[in-house]
CHARMM internal coordinates of N, CA and C (Angstrom, degrees):
IC EDIT
DIST 1 N 1 CA 1.5014
DIST 1 CA 1 C 1.5151
ANGL 1 N 1 CA 1 C 103.65
DIST 1 C 2 N 1.4232
ANGL 1 CA 1 C 2 N 110.48
DIHE 1 N 1 CA 1 C 2 N 142.65
DIST 2 N 2 CA 1.4728
ANGL 1 C 2 N 2 CA 117.43
DIHE 1 CA 1 C 2 N 2 CA -179.25
DIST 2 CA 2 C 1.5255
ANGL 2 N 2 CA 2 C 108.69
DIHE 1 C 2 N 2 CA 2 C -81.63
DIST 2 C 3 N 1.3856
ANGL 2 CA 2 C 3 N 112.42
DIHE 2 N 2 CA 2 C 3 N 150.47
DIST 3 N 3 CA 1.4967
ANGL 2 C 3 N 3 CA 116.22
DIHE 2 CA 2 C 3 N 3 CA 171.55
DIST 3 CA 3 C 1.5235
ANGL 3 N 3 CA 3 C 111.61
DIHE 2 C 3 N 3 CA 3 C -74.02
DIST 3 C 4 N 1.2586
ANGL 3 CA 3 C 4 N 115.27
DIHE 3 N 3 CA 3 C 4 N 167.08
DIST 4 N 4 CA 1.4112
ANGL 3 C 4 N 4 CA 121.10
DIHE 3 CA 3 C 4 N 4 CA 176.23
DIST 4 CA 4 C 1.5666
ANGL 4 N 4 CA 4 C 112.75
DIHE 3 C 4 N 4 CA 4 C -54.22
DIST 4 C 5 N 1.2814
ANGL 4 CA 4 C 5 N 116.27
DIHE 4 N 4 CA 4 C 5 N -46.24
DIST 5 N 5 CA 1.4129
ANGL 4 C 5 N 5 CA 121.09
DIHE 4 CA 4 C 5 N 5 CA -179.20
DIST 5 CA 5 C 1.5001
ANGL 5 N 5 CA 5 C 110.05
DIHE 4 C 5 N 5 CA 5 C -60.23
DIST 5 C 6 N 1.2821
ANGL 5 CA 5 C 6 N 115.05
DIHE 5 N 5 CA 5 C 6 N -45.55
DIST 6 N 6 CA 1.4798
ANGL 5 C 6 N 6 CA 120.03
DIHE 5 CA 5 C 6 N 6 CA -179.25
DIST 6 CA 6 C 1.5141
ANGL 6 N 6 CA 6 C 113.78
DIHE 5 C 6 N 6 CA 6 C -61.19
DIST 6 C 7 N 1.4025
ANGL 6 CA 6 C 7 N 116.49
DIHE 6 N 6 CA 6 C 7 N -40.88
DIST 7 N 7 CA 1.3656
ANGL 6 C 7 N 7 CA 125.17
DIHE 6 CA 6 C 7 N 7 CA 175.94
DIST 7 CA 7 C 1.6072
ANGL 7 N 7 CA 7 C 110.30
DIHE 6 C 7 N 7 CA 7 C -61.61
DIST 7 C 8 N 1.3025
ANGL 7 CA 7 C 8 N 117.32
DIHE 7 N 7 CA 7 C 8 N -43.58
DIST 8 N 8 CA 1.4141
ANGL 7 C 8 N 8 CA 121.64
DIHE 7 CA 7 C 8 N 8 CA 179.12
DIST 8 CA 8 C 1.5114
ANGL 8 N 8 CA 8 C 111.40
DIHE 7 C 8 N 8 CA 8 C -67.84
DIST 8 C 9 N 1.2806
ANGL 8 CA 8 C 9 N 117.89
DIHE 8 N 8 CA 8 C 9 N -34.43
DIST 9 N 9 CA 1.4492
ANGL 8 C 9 N 9 CA 121.05
DIHE 8 CA 8 C 9 N 9 CA 177.79
DIST 9 CA 9 C 1.5223
ANGL 9 N 9 CA 9 C 112.78
DIHE 8 C 9 N 9 CA 9 C -62.23
DIST 9 C 10 N 1.3166
ANGL 9 CA 9 C 10 N 116.30
DIHE 9 N 9 CA 9 C 10 N -30.21
DIST 10 N 10 CA 1.4278
ANGL 9 C 10 N 10 CA 120.98
DIHE 9 CA 9 C 10 N 10 CA -177.05
DIST 10 CA 10 C 1.5913
ANGL 10 N 10 CA 10 C 113.65
DIHE 9 C 10 N 10 CA 10 C -82.06
DIST 10 C 11 N 1.3144
ANGL 10 CA 10 C 11 N 117.57
DIHE 10 N 10 CA 10 C 11 N -7.95
DIST 11 N 11 CA 1.4726
ANGL 10 C 11 N 11 CA 122.86
DIHE 10 CA 10 C 11 N 11 CA -177.79
DIST 11 CA 11 C 1.4998
ANGL 11 N 11 CA 11 C 106.24
DIHE 10 C 11 N 11 CA 11 C -81.91
DIST 11 C 12 N 1.3165
ANGL 11 CA 11 C 12 N 113.26
DIHE 11 N 11 CA 11 C 12 N 124.57
DIST 12 N 12 CA 1.4824
ANGL 11 C 12 N 12 CA 118.93
DIHE 11 CA 11 C 12 N 12 CA -177.80
DIST 12 CA 12 C 1.5658
ANGL 12 N 12 CA 12 C 113.64
DIHE 11 C 12 N 12 CA 12 C -98.71
DIST 12 C 13 N 1.2753
ANGL 12 CA 12 C 13 N 115.84
DIHE 12 N 12 CA 12 C 13 N -25.17
DIST 13 N 13 CA 1.4804
ANGL 12 C 13 N 13 CA 119.12
DIHE 12 CA 12 C 13 N 13 CA -178.56
DIST 13 CA 13 C 1.4648
ANGL 13 N 13 CA 13 C 112.85
DIHE 12 C 13 N 13 CA 13 C -81.06
DIST 13 C 14 N 1.3109
ANGL 13 CA 13 C 14 N 119.62
DIHE 13 N 13 CA 13 C 14 N 125.53
DIST 14 N 14 CA 1.4663
ANGL 13 C 14 N 14 CA 123.60
DIHE 13 CA 13 C 14 N 14 CA -179.71
DIST 14 CA 14 C 1.5883
ANGL 14 N 14 CA 14 C 107.74
DIHE 13 C 14 N 14 CA 14 C -64.93
DIST 14 C 15 N 1.3088
ANGL 14 CA 14 C 15 N 117.49
DIHE 14 N 14 CA 14 C 15 N -39.04
DIST 15 N 15 CA 1.4553
ANGL 14 C 15 N 15 CA 119.84
DIHE 14 CA 14 C 15 N 15 CA 176.21
DIST 15 CA 15 C 1.5102
ANGL 15 N 15 CA 15 C 115.09
DIHE 14 C 15 N 15 CA 15 C -56.80
DIST 15 C 16 N 1.2843
ANGL 15 CA 15 C 16 N 114.20
DIHE 15 N 15 CA 15 C 16 N -37.95
DIST 16 N 16 CA 1.5241
ANGL 15 C 16 N 16 CA 121.09
DIHE 15 CA 15 C 16 N 16 CA 179.57
DIST 16 CA 16 C 1.5473
ANGL 16 N 16 CA 16 C 106.83
DIHE 15 C 16 N 16 CA 16 C -65.44
DIST 16 C 17 N 1.4455
ANGL 16 CA 16 C 17 N 114.73
DIHE 16 N 16 CA 16 C 17 N -48.33
DIST 17 N 17 CA 1.4124
ANGL 16 C 17 N 17 CA 117.30
DIHE 16 CA 16 C 17 N 17 CA -174.70
DIST 17 CA 17 C 1.5896
ANGL 17 N 17 CA 17 C 107.55
DIHE 16 C 17 N 17 CA 17 C -62.78
DIST 17 C 18 N 1.2828
ANGL 17 CA 17 C 18 N 112.89
DIHE 17 N 17 CA 17 C 18 N -39.22
DIST 18 N 18 CA 1.4834
ANGL 17 C 18 N 18 CA 112.67
DIHE 17 CA 17 C 18 N 18 CA -179.47
DIST 18 CA 18 C 1.5896
ANGL 18 N 18 CA 18 C 116.92
DIHE 17 C 18 N 18 CA 18 C -62.99
DIST 18 C 19 N 1.3667
ANGL 18 CA 18 C 19 N 110.16
DIHE 18 N 18 CA 18 C 19 N -35.40
DIST 19 N 19 CA 1.4369
ANGL 18 C 19 N 19 CA 117.21
DIHE 18 CA 18 C 19 N 19 CA 172.55
DIST 19 CA 19 C 1.5414
ANGL 19 N 19 CA 19 C 112.62
DIHE 18 C 19 N 19 CA 19 C -65.49
DIST 19 C 20 N 1.1931
ANGL 19 CA 19 C 20 N 116.82
DIHE 19 N 19 CA 19 C 20 N -39.64
DIST 20 N 20 CA 1.4827
ANGL 19 C 20 N 20 CA 121.50
DIHE 19 CA 19 C 20 N 20 CA 177.10
DIST 20 CA 20 C 1.4914
ANGL 20 N 20 CA 20 C 107.31
DIHE 19 C 20 N 20 CA 20 C -62.87
DIST 20 C 21 N 1.3703
ANGL 20 CA 20 C 21 N 116.14
DIHE 20 N 20 CA 20 C 21 N -48.93
DIST 21 N 21 CA 1.4489
ANGL 20 C 21 N 21 CA 115.58
DIHE 20 CA 20 C 21 N 21 CA -175.32
DIST 21 CA 21 C 1.6001
ANGL 21 N 21 CA 21 C 110.49
DIHE 20 C 21 N 21 CA 21 C -61.39
DIST 21 C 22 N 1.3559
ANGL 21 CA 21 C 22 N 115.07
DIHE 21 N 21 CA 21 C 22 N -39.37
DIST 22 N 22 CA 1.4323
ANGL 21 C 22 N 22 CA 115.50
DIHE 21 CA 21 C 22 N 22 CA 179.54
DIST 22 CA 22 C 1.5816
ANGL 22 N 22 CA 22 C 113.75
DIHE 21 C 22 N 22 CA 22 C -63.31
DIST 22 C 23 N 1.2890
ANGL 22 CA 22 C 23 N 108.29
DIHE 22 N 22 CA 22 C 23 N -41.93
DIST 23 N 23 CA 1.5917
ANGL 22 C 23 N 23 CA 111.40
DIHE 22 CA 22 C 23 N 23 CA 175.56
DIST 23 CA 23 C 1.4419
ANGL 23 N 23 CA 23 C 115.96
DIHE 22 C 23 N 23 CA 23 C -60.72
DIST 23 C 24 N 1.4110
ANGL 23 CA 23 C 24 N 117.37
DIHE 23 N 23 CA 23 C 24 N -39.46
DIST 24 N 24 CA 1.4528
ANGL 23 C 24 N 24 CA 124.17
DIHE 23 CA 23 C 24 N 24 CA 174.34
DIST 24 CA 24 C 1.4921
ANGL 24 N 24 CA 24 C 110.72
DIHE 23 C 24 N 24 CA 24 C -58.41
DIST 24 C 25 N 1.3414
ANGL 24 CA 24 C 25 N 114.94
DIHE 24 N 24 CA 24 C 25 N -46.35
DIST 25 N 25 CA 1.4678
ANGL 24 C 25 N 25 CA 116.12
DIHE 24 CA 24 C 25 N 25 CA -177.34
DIST 25 CA 25 C 1.5022
ANGL 25 N 25 CA 25 C 110.66
DIHE 24 C 25 N 25 CA 25 C -68.56
DIST 25 C 26 N 1.3388
ANGL 25 CA 25 C 26 N 117.85
DIHE 25 N 25 CA 25 C 26 N -39.06
DIST 26 N 26 CA 1.4399
ANGL 25 C 26 N 26 CA 122.79
DIHE 25 CA 25 C 26 N 26 CA 179.61
DIST 26 CA 26 C 1.6075
ANGL 26 N 26 CA 26 C 108.53
DIHE 25 C 26 N 26 CA 26 C -60.44
DIST 26 C 27 N 1.3110
ANGL 26 CA 26 C 27 N 115.99
DIHE 26 N 26 CA 26 C 27 N -44.50
DIST 27 N 27 CA 1.5172
ANGL 26 C 27 N 27 CA 116.53
DIHE 26 CA 26 C 27 N 27 CA -178.77
DIST 27 CA 27 C 1.5726
ANGL 27 N 27 CA 27 C 108.22
DIHE 26 C 27 N 27 CA 27 C -67.71
DIST 27 C 28 N 1.2900
ANGL 27 CA 27 C 28 N 117.25
DIHE 27 N 27 CA 27 C 28 N -41.10
DIST 28 N 28 CA 1.4986
ANGL 27 C 28 N 28 CA 116.71
DIHE 27 CA 27 C 28 N 28 CA 177.64
DIST 28 CA 28 C 1.5719
ANGL 28 N 28 CA 28 C 113.38
DIHE 27 C 28 N 28 CA 28 C -62.01
DIST 28 C 29 N 1.3140
ANGL 28 CA 28 C 29 N 114.55
DIHE 28 N 28 CA 28 C 29 N -38.23
DIST 29 N 29 CA 1.4742
ANGL 28 C 29 N 29 CA 115.06
DIHE 28 CA 28 C 29 N 29 CA 178.52
DIST 29 CA 29 C 1.4823
ANGL 29 N 29 CA 29 C 114.16
DIHE 28 C 29 N 29 CA 29 C -70.29
DIST 29 C 30 N 1.3225
ANGL 29 CA 29 C 30 N 115.39
DIHE 29 N 29 CA 29 C 30 N -34.54
DIST 30 N 30 CA 1.4853
ANGL 29 C 30 N 30 CA 119.68
DIHE 29 CA 29 C 30 N 30 CA 178.12
DIST 30 CA 30 C 1.4956
ANGL 30 N 30 CA 30 C 106.27
DIHE 29 C 30 N 30 CA 30 C -68.44
DIST 30 C 31 N 1.3113
ANGL 30 CA 30 C 31 N 122.93
DIHE 30 N 30 CA 30 C 31 N -39.81
DIST 31 N 31 CA 1.4698
ANGL 30 C 31 N 31 CA 123.18
DIHE 30 CA 30 C 31 N 31 CA 178.34
DIST 31 CA 31 C 1.5267
ANGL 31 N 31 CA 31 C 111.33
DIHE 30 C 31 N 31 CA 31 C -63.47
DIST 31 C 32 N 1.3278
ANGL 31 CA 31 C 32 N 115.73
DIHE 31 N 31 CA 31 C 32 N -40.61
DIST 32 N 32 CA 1.4814
ANGL 31 C 32 N 32 CA 117.46
DIHE 31 CA 31 C 32 N 32 CA -177.54
DIST 32 CA 32 C 1.5696
ANGL 32 N 32 CA 32 C 106.49
DIHE 31 C 32 N 32 CA 32 C -72.85
DIST 32 C 33 N 1.3430
ANGL 32 CA 32 C 33 N 119.85
DIHE 32 N 32 CA 32 C 33 N -33.12
DIST 33 N 33 CA 1.5235
ANGL 32 C 33 N 33 CA 119.13
DIHE 32 CA 32 C 33 N 33 CA 177.29
DIST 33 CA 33 C 1.5540
ANGL 33 N 33 CA 33 C 107.67
DIHE 32 C 33 N 33 CA 33 C -60.94
DIST 33 C 34 N 1.3541
ANGL 33 CA 33 C 34 N 114.41
DIHE 33 N 33 CA 33 C 34 N -46.35
DIST 34 N 34 CA 1.4964
ANGL 33 C 34 N 34 CA 116.97
DIHE 33 CA 33 C 34 N 34 CA -174.76
DIST 34 CA 34 C 1.5894
ANGL 34 N 34 CA 34 C 110.16
DIHE 33 C 34 N 34 CA 34 C -62.31
DIST 34 C 35 N 1.2949
ANGL 34 CA 34 C 35 N 112.85
DIHE 34 N 34 CA 34 C 35 N -39.68
DIST 35 N 35 CA 1.4729
ANGL 34 C 35 N 35 CA 121.24
DIHE 34 CA 34 C 35 N 35 CA 177.33
DIST 35 CA 35 C 1.5355
ANGL 35 N 35 CA 35 C 109.41
DIHE 34 C 35 N 35 CA 35 C -58.22
DIST 35 C 36 N 1.3124
ANGL 35 CA 35 C 36 N 113.60
DIHE 35 N 35 CA 35 C 36 N -49.98
DIST 36 N 36 CA 1.5025
ANGL 35 C 36 N 36 CA 119.18
DIHE 35 CA 35 C 36 N 36 CA -176.23
DIST 36 CA 36 C 1.5552
ANGL 36 N 36 CA 36 C 112.02
DIHE 35 C 36 N 36 CA 36 C -63.40
DIST 36 C 37 N 1.3510
ANGL 36 CA 36 C 37 N 112.55
DIHE 36 N 36 CA 36 C 37 N -43.05
DIST 37 N 37 CA 1.4799
ANGL 36 C 37 N 37 CA 120.28
DIHE 36 CA 36 C 37 N 37 CA 178.80
DIST 37 CA 37 C 1.5338
ANGL 37 N 37 CA 37 C 109.92
DIHE 36 C 37 N 37 CA 37 C -59.69
DIST 37 C 38 N 1.3279
ANGL 37 CA 37 C 38 N 116.40
DIHE 37 N 37 CA 37 C 38 N -40.89
DIST 38 N 38 CA 1.4937
ANGL 37 C 38 N 38 CA 117.67
DIHE 37 CA 37 C 38 N 38 CA 179.43
DIST 38 CA 38 C 1.4449
ANGL 38 N 38 CA 38 C 110.87
DIHE 37 C 38 N 38 CA 38 C -69.22
DIST 38 C 39 N 1.3381
ANGL 38 CA 38 C 39 N 120.73
DIHE 38 N 38 CA 38 C 39 N -39.66
DIST 39 N 39 CA 1.3961
ANGL 38 C 39 N 39 CA 124.01
DIHE 38 CA 38 C 39 N 39 CA 176.34
DIST 39 CA 39 C 1.5330
ANGL 39 N 39 CA 39 C 114.26
DIHE 38 C 39 N 39 CA 39 C -61.66
DIST 39 C 40 N 1.3688
ANGL 39 CA 39 C 40 N 113.26
DIHE 39 N 39 CA 39 C 40 N -41.40
DIST 40 N 40 CA 1.5419
ANGL 39 C 40 N 40 CA 116.25
DIHE 39 CA 39 C 40 N 40 CA 175.11
DIST 40 CA 40 C 1.4880
ANGL 40 N 40 CA 40 C 110.06
DIHE 39 C 40 N 40 CA 40 C -65.43
DIST 40 C 41 N 1.3116
ANGL 40 CA 40 C 41 N 121.42
DIHE 40 N 40 CA 40 C 41 N -38.42
DIST 41 N 41 CA 1.4462
ANGL 40 C 41 N 41 CA 119.93
DIHE 40 CA 40 C 41 N 41 CA 178.31
DIST 41 CA 41 C 1.5003
ANGL 41 N 41 CA 41 C 112.34
DIHE 40 C 41 N 41 CA 41 C -63.20
DIST 41 C 42 N 1.3537
ANGL 41 CA 41 C 42 N 118.37
DIHE 41 N 41 CA 41 C 42 N -35.46
DIST 42 N 42 CA 1.3670
ANGL 41 C 42 N 42 CA 122.57
DIHE 41 CA 41 C 42 N 42 CA -177.82
DIST 42 CA 42 C 1.6148
ANGL 42 N 42 CA 42 C 108.72
DIHE 41 C 42 N 42 CA 42 C -80.57
DIST 42 C 43 N 1.2997
ANGL 42 CA 42 C 43 N 119.91
DIHE 42 N 42 CA 42 C 43 N -11.59
DIST 43 N 43 CA 1.4373
ANGL 42 C 43 N 43 CA 122.28
DIHE 42 CA 42 C 43 N 43 CA -175.48
DIST 43 CA 43 C 1.5363
ANGL 43 N 43 CA 43 C 112.90
DIHE 42 C 43 N 43 CA 43 C 83.21
DIST 43 C 44 N 1.2774
ANGL 43 CA 43 C 44 N 114.17
DIHE 43 N 43 CA 43 C 44 N 8.74
DIST 44 N 44 CA 1.5680
ANGL 43 C 44 N 44 CA 119.04
DIHE 43 CA 43 C 44 N 44 CA 178.05
DIST 44 CA 44 C 1.4552
ANGL 44 N 44 CA 44 C 110.55
DIHE 43 C 44 N 44 CA 44 C -85.04
DIST 44 C 45 N 1.3431
ANGL 44 CA 44 C 45 N 113.90
DIHE 44 N 44 CA 44 C 45 N 78.01
DIST 45 N 45 CA 1.4379
ANGL 44 C 45 N 45 CA 121.42
DIHE 44 CA 44 C 45 N 45 CA -177.30
DIST 45 CA 45 C 1.5379
ANGL 45 N 45 CA 45 C 109.40
DIHE 44 C 45 N 45 CA 45 C -131.73
DIST 45 C 46 N 1.3882
ANGL 45 CA 45 C 46 N 113.30
DIHE 45 N 45 CA 45 C 46 N 159.02
DIST 46 N 46 CA 1.4734
ANGL 45 C 46 N 46 CA 119.62
DIHE 45 CA 45 C 46 N 46 CA 178.75
DIST 46 CA 46 C 1.5201
ANGL 46 N 46 CA 46 C 108.15
DIHE 45 C 46 N 46 CA 46 C -111.65
DIST 46 C 47 N 1.2810
ANGL 46 CA 46 C 47 N 111.73
DIHE 46 N 46 CA 46 C 47 N 150.38
DIST 47 N 47 CA 1.5357
ANGL 46 C 47 N 47 CA 115.27
DIHE 46 CA 46 C 47 N 47 CA 168.79
DIST 47 CA 47 C 1.5899
ANGL 47 N 47 CA 47 C 106.59
DIHE 46 C 47 N 47 CA 47 C -68.71
DIST 47 C 48 N 1.2752
ANGL 47 CA 47 C 48 N 117.56
DIHE 47 N 47 CA 47 C 48 N 150.95
DIST 48 N 48 CA 1.5116
ANGL 47 C 48 N 48 CA 121.28
DIHE 47 CA 47 C 48 N 48 CA -177.07
DIST 48 CA 48 C 1.5210
ANGL 48 N 48 CA 48 C 111.11
DIHE 47 C 48 N 48 CA 48 C -59.38
DIST 48 C 49 N 1.3467
ANGL 48 CA 48 C 49 N 118.20
DIHE 48 N 48 CA 48 C 49 N -36.36
DIST 49 N 49 CA 1.4636
ANGL 48 C 49 N 49 CA 115.31
DIHE 48 CA 48 C 49 N 49 CA 175.39
DIST 49 CA 49 C 1.4667
ANGL 49 N 49 CA 49 C 115.69
DIHE 48 C 49 N 49 CA 49 C -64.96
DIST 49 C 50 N 1.3542
ANGL 49 CA 49 C 50 N 117.94
DIHE 49 N 49 CA 49 C 50 N -41.02
DIST 50 N 50 CA 1.4456
ANGL 49 C 50 N 50 CA 122.87
DIHE 49 CA 49 C 50 N 50 CA 174.76
DIST 50 CA 50 C 1.5225
ANGL 50 N 50 CA 50 C 109.04
DIHE 49 C 50 N 50 CA 50 C -61.26
DIST 50 C 51 N 1.2495
ANGL 50 CA 50 C 51 N 119.57
DIHE 50 N 50 CA 50 C 51 N -42.01
DIST 51 N 51 CA 1.4858
ANGL 50 C 51 N 51 CA 123.41
DIHE 50 CA 50 C 51 N 51 CA -178.40
DIST 51 CA 51 C 1.6356
ANGL 51 N 51 CA 51 C 107.99
DIHE 50 C 51 N 51 CA 51 C -60.09
DIST 51 C 52 N 1.3351
ANGL 51 CA 51 C 52 N 111.03
DIHE 51 N 51 CA 51 C 52 N -48.57
DIST 52 N 52 CA 1.5460
ANGL 51 C 52 N 52 CA 117.11
DIHE 51 CA 51 C 52 N 52 CA -179.34
DIST 52 CA 52 C 1.4901
ANGL 52 N 52 CA 52 C 109.38
DIHE 51 C 52 N 52 CA 52 C -58.10
DIST 52 C 53 N 1.3321
ANGL 52 CA 52 C 53 N 117.22
DIHE 52 N 52 CA 52 C 53 N -42.65
DIST 53 N 53 CA 1.5285
ANGL 52 C 53 N 53 CA 124.50
DIHE 52 CA 52 C 53 N 53 CA -177.68
DIST 53 CA 53 C 1.5364
ANGL 53 N 53 CA 53 C 107.75
DIHE 52 C 53 N 53 CA 53 C -59.87
DIST 53 C 54 N 1.2786
ANGL 53 CA 53 C 54 N 113.45
DIHE 53 N 53 CA 53 C 54 N -49.30
DIST 54 N 54 CA 1.4924
ANGL 53 C 54 N 54 CA 119.66
DIHE 53 CA 53 C 54 N 54 CA -176.90
DIST 54 CA 54 C 1.4898
ANGL 54 N 54 CA 54 C 110.82
DIHE 53 C 54 N 54 CA 54 C -63.05
DIST 54 C 55 N 1.3408
ANGL 54 CA 54 C 55 N 120.72
DIHE 54 N 54 CA 54 C 55 N -39.86
DIST 55 N 55 CA 1.3972
ANGL 54 C 55 N 55 CA 121.91
DIHE 54 CA 54 C 55 N 55 CA -176.48
DIST 55 CA 55 C 1.6102
ANGL 55 N 55 CA 55 C 111.29
DIHE 54 C 55 N 55 CA 55 C -77.17
DIST 55 C 56 N 1.3001
ANGL 55 CA 55 C 56 N 119.59
DIHE 55 N 55 CA 55 C 56 N -18.15
DIST 56 N 56 CA 1.4056
ANGL 55 C 56 N 56 CA 125.18
DIHE 55 CA 55 C 56 N 56 CA 178.07
DIST 56 CA 56 C 1.5645
ANGL 56 N 56 CA 56 C 110.84
DIHE 55 C 56 N 56 CA 56 C -76.12
DIST 56 C 57 N 1.2833
ANGL 56 CA 56 C 57 N 112.21
DIHE 56 N 56 CA 56 C 57 N -24.13
DIST 57 N 57 CA 1.4904
ANGL 56 C 57 N 57 CA 114.96
DIHE 56 CA 56 C 57 N 57 CA -178.49
DIST 57 CA 57 C 1.3847
ANGL 57 N 57 CA 57 C 118.83
DIHE 56 C 57 N 57 CA 57 C -77.67
END
COOR INIT
IC SEED 1 N 1 CA 1 C
IC BUILD
C-alpha cells in the first residue's frame, strides 16, 4: 500500500491537489476545534493576555 505522500506524488492535476489541500486543512481545523471545545469544557483556558505572551516567546 502506498503512503500518503506517494499517492500525492502521483496526482497530476493541480485542481485535484488543491482540493486535497483544502480537505486536509478542513480536517485539521475541525480537530483543533474539538480540542479547544474540550479544553473549554474542562476550564483549561488562558486569558487573552497570557495567550499573547506565550505566542510571543
